[in-house]
N, C-alpha and C positions, 0 to 999 in steps of 0.2 A: 504494499499500499504506499501512498505518497507520504514522505516525511512531513511533519507538521512544523510550522513556524512558532517560535517561542515569543509571544507578544510581551512587550513591556507595557507599563501603565500608560505611557504617552502614546505608544503605538495603538493601543486599544481605543482610547478616546478619540484619536484622529480618525481611525478606521470606522468607528461607530458613528461619528457625526456624518461622515461621507456616505455611509450606507443607510442612514435614516433611523438609527437607534437613538432615541431622545432620552437623555439622562437628566433627571431633575428638571430644572428650568432653563437648560442650555438652549441657546438660540440655534435654529436650523440654518445650515449653510445654504447660501443662495447659489443657484446654478450659474455657471460661467458660460457665456455665449460661445457656441462652436463656430469656428471660421468655416466658410463654405468649402474650402479645400479639404476639410477633415470630416465632412458630413458623410454619412453612410446611408445608402438606399437599400431597402430590403423588400422581399416578397414574402407574403404569408401564405403558406400552403396548408389548407385545412382550417375552416372557420366554424368548427363545432364549439361545444362548450369550452374546451381548453383553448382553442384558438382565439375565442373572444376574450378569455381571461388574459392571454399573453398580449393581445392587441391593446387592451385597456392599459396594461402595465407599460407597454412600449410607447404609447402616446404621452406618457409622463416623462419620457427620457429625452433630454435635449440632444440635438446633434444627429438625430436619425430621422428618416422619413420613409413611409411606406410607398412603394412604387406599383404594386399589383397584389391581387388576392386570387387564390385558386381554391375551388371546391367543386366536387362533382354534383352537388345539390344546388340547384338554382336558388332555392330559398335561402341557403346559407350565403351565397354570393350576394344576393340582394340585401340581406341584413348587413353585411359588411359595408357595401357601397352606401347604403342609406345612413349608417352611423357615421361614416367618414364625411359624407356630404354635409351633415349638420355642422361639421367643423371646416367647411369649404375645401375639402380634400376630395378631388375627383381622380379615380384611378381605374384602370381596366380590370376586368374580372374574367378569369379563365376557368373552364371546366377541366381541362387536362393540363397537368404540370409540364408535360413535354412541349405543349404549345407555348406556355409561359416562358420556358427556358429558351425556346427558339426565337421569340419576339422581343423579350425584355433584355437588352444588352447592357443597359446602364444601371445594373444592380451589383452589389458586392456581397450580399448575404441572403440566405433563405431561412425562414422559421418554419419548421415542419411540425404540424399538429394534426396529422391524419390518424385514422385507426392504426393500431400497432403493426398490422401485417403489411402496411404500405410504408412504414418508416424506412426500411432498408432500400427498397427500390427508389423511392423519392430522394432520400439523402444521398445515395451513391450517385444518382444522376446529377444532383446539384453540385456535389463535390467535383465531379468530372467536368462540369460546365464552368468550373473556376470560382464557385461561390463558397464562402464560409457558411457553415450550417449550425443552427441551434435546433436540436431535435428533442422532442418530448421523450420522457421515459415511458414505458420500457423501450430500450433500443429496438427490439423486435419481439415478435411472439415466438421466435425460434432462436436457438443458439447460433445456428448457421447464418441467419440473417444478421444478427448482431456482429458476428465475427467479420462478415463482409464489410460492414461499415468501418470497422477499425482498419482493415486492410486498405480500403479506398482512401481513408484519411491519410494513411502513411504514404500511399502511392502518389497522391495529388499534392501533399504538403499543405493542404487547407485545414483550417480550424474546424473542429467538430465538438461542440459543447452539448452535453446531455442534460436534460431538464430536472436533475435532482437539486432543486432550488435551495434546499437547506444548506448546501455546501457554500453558498454565498451569504447566508443569513448571519448578520453580525452577532446575534445572541448565541447562535450555535458556534461560530468561530471563537467568540470570547470564552464560552464554556469549555471548549476543547483546548484551545491554546493557553489559556490562563488558568482557569479553575482546575482542570484536570492535569495538563502536561507540565505547568510551571508550579502551581501551588500544591498539587497532589491532594486536593481536598478529600477525595474518596479513599486515599491510601491505596492499598492493594484492592483492585476491583475483583470481585468474586462472582458477580452475577449481573445480568442485564435482562430487561424485559421491555416490551412495547406492544401497543395495540392500536387499532383504528377500526372502530365500529360504525356501521351505518344502519339507519332505521329502514323499515319496510318501505316507507314512502320515498326514501332516497334510493332504494334498490329495485323498485318495481320497473316493469318494462315501459319503454317509451312507445307511444303511438306515432302515427304520421299526421302532420298537419293537413287539414282538409285542402284539397286542390294542389297539394305539393308532393303527391306520390310519384316516385320515379318509375319510368317505364321498365319492364322486365329486361329489355335488351340493353339498356343503359346500366342497370344493376349488374348484369352478367359481364358486361365489358370491364367493370372494375372489381369483379371477383365476388360479388354478393349473390347469395341464393335468392333472396327476396327482400321486400321492404322491412319486414320484421327483423331480419338479421342485420340489415343495414343500420337500423336505429338502435339495435341492442347487441352490437357486435362484441361487446366485452364478455358476454356470456358464452361465446362459441370459440372452440379451440382453434378453428381455422383463422380467426381474426385477432384474438387477444390471448393473454396469459392468465386470466382469472383474477380473483381477489388478491392473491399474493403479488401479482404484477401491478394491479391498479392501485392498491393501497399499501400493501406490505413492502413494496419496493422502497418506499421512503424510509420506513423504520429499519429495515434490514440493512440498507445502505448506511444508516447512522451507526448501527452495530459495528460494521466493518471499518468505517471511517474513524470512529472514536477509539476503538480497540487497536487500530493500526495493524490489522491482520485480517486474513480470511479464515473462515471456519474449516476444520478438518473433517467434519461430519455433520449430517443433519438427520433428525428424526421428525416425522410429520404425520399428522392425521387430518382428515377433512371429509366432508360429505355433502351430497346434494339432498338436503333434508327438509327444505322448506318450499322452494320454488320448483314447480313441475316443468319439465320440458327443457331444462337448461343443461349444457354440457359441463360447465365448470361448477365445482363445489361452491356452496354458499357460506361455508364456514371452514376455518382451518386453524390448527395449532401446530407450531413448529418449534423445535429446540435445536439451535446451532451450537456446536462445541468448538471452542477456540483454545488452542494450546499456546499460551503466552509465556514469556520467560519467567514471570512470577508464579505461574500456575494456570490451571485450566479454568476457563470462564464459560459458563453455559448461558445462552441468551434465548429467551422464550419470546415468540411473537404470536399474537392471536388476532384473528379478524372474524367479525360477525357481520352479517348483512340483514339481521332481523331486529337490531336494537342499536340505538345511538348512545346508550348509557356508557359512561366511562370516558368518552372523548377519545383523543388520540395523543400519544406521548411516547417518549422513550425514557427509561430509568436505568441508571447505573449505580449498583450497590457495592460499597467497599467496607473495609474494616474500620475506617475512620469517618466515613460519611457517605451520603448518597446524593445524587443529582437527578432530578426529573426535569426534562426539557421538552418543549413543544413550540410550534408556531403560535399557539394560543398562550399568551402571557399568563393568563389565570391558572394555567396548568403547570407552571414552572416553579421549582423550589429546590433548595438545598437543605439537607439535614445533617447536623454534626453529631457524631457519636460522643458518648460521655468521656471516653478515654482520649479523644482527639485534642490536640492543642487548641487554645482559644482562637476564635475567628474574629476577635474584637478589632484587630488591625484592618482586616478586610472590610469590616462594616464601616469603620471610620473613613476609609478611602473610597467608599461608595461602590465597591465591587459586589457587595451583598446588601440586602435590606432585611432587617430583622422583622419577621412576621409575628412570632409569638414565642414566649419563653416562660417556663415554670420556674419560680424563684425559690421554691422550697429547698432547704439544705438537707436533702435526704439521699442516702446512699442506696442506689437502685439494686446493688448486689446483695443487700441484706433481705433475706426471705420475708421477714416480718414487716418490712417497710413498704409503703405504697410506691409504685414506680414513678420516677421523675420523668417528666415529659422532655423529649429531646428538643434542642433549639432548632427552629425552622426558619429558614431565610428565603427571601424572594430573590430572583435574579434581576439584575439592574435593567431599567429602562423600558420604554414602550416603543414599538416599532411604528415608524411614521411613513413607511412606503408600502406599496402593494407587495405581497409576499414573493412574487416572482421577479420584482423589479431589480433587486441587486444582482441576481444571477444573470439576467439579460444585460444589465450594465457591464458586468464582468466580461460577457461575450463581446460586446461592442468595443470595450476598452482593449481587449486582446487583439481585435482586428486592427486597431490603431497602433498596436505595439506598446501600449501603456500598462498591460497587465498580462498575467498568465492565466489560462483557463482554470477555473476552480473544479471543473468536472469534465476533463477531456474524455473522448470515447474509450480509449484504452483503459483508463481508470474506472470508468463506469462499467465496462464489460466485465472486469474482474469482480466487481461488486454484484452486478446483475446475474452473473453466471450461477451464483449459489441459489438464486431464486428459482431458476429453471431446475436446479437440482432438487430443491424442496418440492416442486411440483411432481418430479419423478418419485420422490420418497412417499408422497401421499398415494400415488398410484400403486406403488410397490408395497405399501403398508409396512415399512421397515426402515431401519437406519441405513443410510448410504454414505460412504466415504466421499470426500471431495478432494480431488487430486489436482496437481498442477496442470494436467491435460484439460481439466474442466474449466480452469480459470484463465488460461492464456489464449489470446487471440492469434 
């Protein structure tokens, strides 16, 4: 895995301000105008829910401009053009990405937010056309497709960022680089866990808008069996990778990133227990086993699509403390063990915020004494930007030569390969070893 930078206090506050992490009453940095010679024009390929999310974030980034949009669904193309026209931005819209690449010569980058099974063909074509690419995760619904993307990136020399946006989130960067790697607040990490649950209303099938049903021949041209599968592609193995791909990819990537290693084995179970007629399971529980220099760490991940209870987060437990982190600031916290050195200095420097503490002078190791509550701290700051914005900013800054990609395709492949292995483990109903051959592109 990629070595991590050891942030100083000054480094952190400078990076946090630039990325939109607001600490206390600190003033937000004002954007600096971008000279015309340094502007970047890009095309958006795929204007579904995720494409709209990325477009909203990019419209807040100075120095870039959208040149074209592409989607096989006319409804999606019309929605994109209508939204942009409200801002006096008029652009061409294409059904076929190959037509876009043939006609749009004055672009430097492509943003790919298609269904997963189109990620590899579209990304490879864009890279070969001379464009830098930001592609949503998962890289592909197959290991072979993902590997092809890494190889094309290397062959063309173009940049390929994968949309694991937490890798550019200032709260995650601070937690990893400062709280874990420099201060070692957790001590020796012994366990990790994560979850992301969605309710029935969030997981139910999508219907087609009236008057917007695609013709069978058009669906077949782009690989879809029918309109239902087009609208609900995530539940079919031909198109997507299931809940571990859609949701778990984020948390499992954090395990790998924060632990600085890849797991040596995975045990997983799951089932199609609630929704009839789907190919991918609607729930899964996985355990990844990491062999670290200090000892073995097991990381459990669970996803449910029948409840939203519990939210989404990642937790790292150690012998001196624990850290719970999320894109949702209300779900983040640090807890100090009784035996750990005082965290008072970190509190004074605004690295942590004390949430609650029990002041009773009671020794919790005495059987007869009531347990003393552990000190619980909040992680600093509120996030002032769209969740995807810093990762997109990192991509465009890398194009300008001002930054290195936070999640290049080769790094993403190593992390995502273990998710494909977890899907295999569910199908096999047993523990599977993860080898170098599995994780190298």
